[in-house]
N, C-alpha and C positions, 0 to 999 in steps of 0.2 A: 571234386578237385580242390575247391576252395577250402574244404574242411581239412584235407591232407596238407595243403600249404600252411594253414594255420597251425596244424599239429607240428609241422617241421619248424616253423619259426618259434613256437613255444619251446620245443626241444632245444633249439639253439640258444635261447635265452637261459635255459637251465644249464646247458653246457658252459656258457660264458660264466655263470655264477660259480660252477664247480672249478673252472680254471682260476677264477679270482680267489676262491677259497683256498686253493693250493698255494697261491702267492701269499695269502694271509697267514697260513700255517708256517710257511717258510720265513715270513717276517717275525713270527713269534719265536721260531727257532733261532733266528739271528740275535734276538734279545736275551738269549739264555747263555750264561746266568744273568739274572735280572739285576743283581746288586750293582754292577758298574753303571748300568743305564739309570737305575733309580737314583744313584748318587748324582749323576749329571742332571737328571730331570729336576731334582730338588733345588738346584742352583739356577736352572734355566726354565722358567715356567712355560715358555712356548713349546719346548721339547716335551714337557709333561702333558700339556693340554692337547697338543697335536696327536700324541700317541693315544691318549684317552679318546680323542675324537675318532681315530681309526677303529678302535675297539667298539665304540658305540655305533658307528656307521655300519660295521660288519654285523653287529647284533641286529640292527635294523633290517639289513638285507636278508639275514637268515629268517627273521620273522615274516618278511615279505614273501619269501619263497614258500614258507609253510602256509601262509594265507592264500597264495596263488595256487598251490597244489590242492587245497581243500575242495573247491568247487569241481575241479577236474576229477578228483578222486570219487566224489559223491556221484557225479554223472557216469563215470565208468562202472561203479558198483551197481547203480540203478539200471542202466541200459544194457550192460553186458552180462553181469552176474545174475541179477534178479529177473529182468524181463527176457533177455535172449538166452539165458542159461548157458553162456559161453564158458568154456574151460579157461581159467585164468592163465594156465600154462601156454595155451595157444596164442594169446595176445602178447605174452612175454617172450615168445620164441624169437631168437635171432639166428641168422644163417651161420654156418661154419666158416664161410669165407669172411664174414664180418668179424667173427671171433679171432680168426687168424691174422687179418690185417690190423686189427686193433692191438694185438700183441706185438706185431712188428712195429707199429707206430709208437707203442709205449717204450719199447727198447730203444728206438731211434731218438725219441724225445729225451729219455734219461741219459743216453750217450752224449747228445748235444749239450745237455745241462752240465755233465761232467767236464766236457771239453771247455765250456765257457768258464766254469769255476777254476779249472786248472790254468787256463790262460790268464784269468784275473789274478791267480796266485803268483804266477811268474812276474806280473807287473807290480803287485802290491806286497807280496810276501805272505799274504793270508790266504790259506787254501780252504777256508770255511770248514766243512766236515771232512775234507780230503786230507790224507796224510802228507806232510811236508816231504817232498822228495829229497831234501837235504838233511833230513833227520838222521841222527846217529842211532843205530840199532844196537841193542845189548842182548845178552843171553836171556834176560828176563822179558825182553820185548823184541823178538827176532823179526827179520824181514818178512818171513812167510806168514807170520801172524798179522802183520800190517796189511799185506796183500789180501789175505783171507777176509779180513774185516772190510776192506774196500769192495771185494767181490760180493760179500753178503749184503752190504749196504746198497750196492747197485741193484742186486736182485730184489731187495725189499722195495726200493723206490720204483723200479720198473713194474713190479707186481701191483703196487698201490695205484700207479698210473693206469695199468691195464684194467684193474677192477673198476676204477672210476669211469674209464671209457665204456666198459661193458654195462655199467649202471646207466650211463647216458643213452646207450643203444637200446636198452630195455625200456627206458622211459619213452624213447621215440617210437619203439615198436607198439607199446600200449596205446599211445596217442594216435598213431597212424591207423591202427586196426579197431579202434573203439568208436562207437557211435556217441559222439559228444555234442551236445547242443550248443547253439550260439550263445545262450545266456551264460553257460559255464565258461566259455572262452572269454566273454566280456568281463565276468567277475574275476577270472584269473589274470587277465591283462591289466585290469584296474589295480589289483593288488601288486602286479608286477612293477607298477610305477614306483612303489616303495623300494623294491629291489634295485632299480636303476639309480634312484637317489642315493641309496646306501653305497653302491659301487662307486659312484662319482665322488661322493664325500670321502670315502676311505682312500681313494686314489690321490686326491688332493691333499688329504691329511698325511699320507705317506711321503709325498713329495716335500711338503712343508717340514715334516719331521726330519727327513734326511738332510735337507739343505740347511736347516737350523743347526743341526749337529755339526755340519761342515763349517759353517760360518762362525758359530759361537765357540765350539771346542774342536778345532781342526786336529789337534793331537789325538783326541779321543776318536775322531772319525777314522784316522789311519791306523789306530792301534788294534791289536788282536782282541782286546776286550770290547772294542767299539765296533765300527763298521768295516774294519779291515781294509780301508782304502775305497770302500763303496761298491766293489764288484758284486758281492751277494745282494746288497741293497738295491742296486740298479736292476738286478734280475727280477726282484719283486716288483719294482716300479714298472718295468717293461711288461711283465705279465699282467699286472693290474690294468695298465693303459690298454693293452690289447683286449683283455677280457671285457672291460667296461665299454670299449668302443664296439665290440661285437654285440654285447648285450643291448646297447642303445640302437644299433642298426636293426637287429632282428625284432626288437620290441616295437620300433617305429613301423616296421613292415607289418607286424601283426595288427597294430592300431589302424593302419591304412586299410588292411583287408576287412576288418570289422565294419568299417564305415562304408564299404562299397555296397551298392544295391544288390549285387549278385548274391549276397548272403541271405536273401530271402528264401533260398533253397534249403537253409538250415532248418532243422526240426526245432 
C-alpha cells in the first residue's frame, strides 16, 4: 500500500509539472512577437532579468524532472523488464473509462479557458488568440473562415490537453504496477526538490515580471502588443500558482512517506 501511495504522489508531482509547463508555454506565446517585449526590456532591466529568471527556473525544473525520472526508469527496466519479464504494454495500459473521462476533462478545461479569455477580452479589448467579435469581415477574410479557425484551434488545444492527460495516466499506471524499490523513490524525490525550487522561482519571476510591466509601462501593459490588460497573463500566473502549490503538497507527502518506518517493507 505504501508503495502505491508513493507512486500516486510521484505521479501527482509530475502532473503538477506538466500543468506548470502548459502555463509556461502560454507565457511564451504571450510574448510572441518578441520585438515589442525586447524593446521594453532593454529600457527596464527588471523586466529583462525577471523574464530571464523565469526561463532559467523552468530549465532547472525540466532538468530536475529528467533527473527524478532516471532512477525510476532504471528500477522499472530492471525489476519489470529484465527480472520479471513483464510486457511493457501491460504496465502502460489504462482503462477505457479513464481515456473517456480524460477526453471529457480536456474538452471542459479548454472550454473554460476559452470562456475566460473571451470574458477578459470583453473587459480589456484584447482577445489573445481569439478573434475579435467586433472585427469587420471582408470577402478576403469571411466570417466562416474566422469561425473555422477558432474551431480548429479549439480542437488542437483540447487534443493537446487530452494527450497530456493520457501521458500522465500512463506514467501513473507504470508507477502503480511496477516493483520500484525504496532507494529509487528516495533518489527520485531528492531530485524532485530541484523541480519544486524551479516551479517556485518561475512563479515568483512571472509575478514580478507582470507587475513590473504594469508599474513601469502601464500603456504597454494594456496594449495589444503587450499584456492586453493582463487577462492572459493572469491566467498563466493562476495556473503556475496552482501547479506549484500542488507540486509542493504532493512532494511533501512523498517525503513524509519515505521517512516513515513502515517503509521497511520496501525491497
